N, C-alpha and C positions, 0 to 999 in steps of 0.2 A: 089500548096502549098504556104502558106505565113508564116512568122516569127510570133512568139507570144512575146509581149513586156516581158523583163525579168521581173520576180516575179509575172506576172498574174497567177492567178490559172486558171487551165484547167479542163474541163470536160472530164472524162477517163473512159474507160473500156478495158477490155481484151476480145478478140474474136478469133474465127476460120473464115476463108473465103474459098468458094469454088473455085476450079480451073476454068478456062474458059469454059469447057463444061457444067460442074454442075452450073456455073452461068447463062449460057444461057438457059439451060432446066428450072432453077428455075425462071428466069426472064419470061420466056414464060408462065409457070404455074402462076406467079403473075397476068401477064395481065388477063389471063383467069379467075382467082378467082376474081379479082377486078371488071371485068364486071358482074359475076353472083351476087356478094355481094353488087355492088352499091358503091364501094369505089376507093381508089386510089392506084394503083399498086406500089409496090418498085421498083425504078429503079436498074438496073444490078449492077451499081457501089456501091448501099448500101446493097446489099443482103451479110448479114452475119449472125452467129450465136453468140450471147453473152455469154461469159463464167463468167464473172464478172464485173456488172457494179460499178464505184468507185465515180460517181458524180464529184463535184468541189473538185480538189486537189490543193494545194499550189504548186508553182513552185519548192520549195526546197523539195517535197517528191518525185519528178519524179526519181531522179537518184536511190531511194530506189527501185522503182518499176521495174527500168531495172535492177537492181541486182537480185531482187526477181524472175523476169520472165527468167532470165539466169540459176537460180538455179532449174528450173522445169525440172525433169527427166522422165516424163510420155512418154509411147511409142506411136508411130504412129497408128493409128487405121481406120477403115472404118466405116463411118457413113451411117445408110440406115434410110432415112425419107420417111415415106409412108401414113401419116395422115395428112387432112385438117381440122382444128377447128377454133373456134372464141372465143375472149375475148368479150362477148357482151357488158359490162360495158366501155371499151375503144374504141369499134370498129375496133380491131385489127383482121385480118384474118391470121393464121399462118399455117406452115408447120412443122411437128414434126414426132416424132416416136412412132408407137403403141408398140413396145417392148423397155424395158431397152437398152440403148447403154453403154455396160461396158466400151469401150475405152473412150467414152465422160465423162462418172461418174467417171472414174479415173483423168483424166485432171483436171474436175471440182473440184473434192475433193482436190487434190495436191496443186492447185492454190489458193483454199478457206482457206487451212490450213496455207500455206505460207503469204498469207495477213493478217489472222489475228494473226498471230504470229507477223508479222511487224507493227502491229496495225492501219492497214487499215480496212474500214468498210466491213463487210461481212453481205450479205442478210441471216437473220436467216429463212426465209420460204424456203420450199422444192424447190430444183432446177427444174424448168419446160422449159427444153430446147424447144426452136422454133426458127424458123426464120420468120419474119414477111412478108407477101406476100403482104397485102393491111392494109391501114388504112383508116378509117371513113367508114367502112362498114357499110351499112344500114340493110344488112341480113346476118344472121348466118348461116354458113355454116359448116356440120361436114361429113367427108367422107373419104374412104380409096382411096389411088393412085391405079390406076390398076397395074401399075410399078412403084417401088419406085425410088426416086432419091438416087443413091448410089455415096458416096461422100468420096474419100481418104482423111484423113486429115495427115498432116504431120509437121503441124507448127501452131503457135498460135501468135498472135501480141498484142501490145498495142497501143491504138488508142485514139486520141484526137478527140472530137465532137464539131466543132464549128457551134453555131446555128445562123442562118440569115434568112431573110424575105422568102428564097425559100426552108426553110427547113435545116437540119443539113449537113454540110459538114465533111467529115471523113478524118483523117490524119493518117497515120500509123507512129508510133514514134519509134517503134522496134517490131523486128520479131525474134522468136526463133524456131528452128526446134525441132520436136519430136523425141525421139530414135527410134532405129529399134526394130521392135516388138520383 
């Protein structure tokens, strides 16, 4: 980690991260899918599911995001990911869910409302939760996994994304526990 100059805008997002066993399973799947799609696999340390992308935010707005995150009272939940698909236009191959995930939807909705109320940008498009498995994919893939990735989610984070020549570097700025179901 490295310090950020005071007052410098930061590229931010809220996300959930798998535990060690989920991360290992997803990283292995990412390598397999990247080979099949002719893309570049997401490395294990970058595997996450974005809840809300905020883009560049002024440094003086970060305390409001910390306060906002602490006010989220969504319960912990279990995420079931069982579908691989592609965004052809962007060359992204992803892992998602074939069925609605009510716990994830509740967390996303509560966070989105809090962001909107606090005056932060909120994507107006329907939420399409996914984990990026591969970038620059040349071939589209669409299939179900024989065994889903089951991921207990008990926390969410505010993350800074520092763009560099080797791709983004992520820094966790804050983490909040989700409530007992």
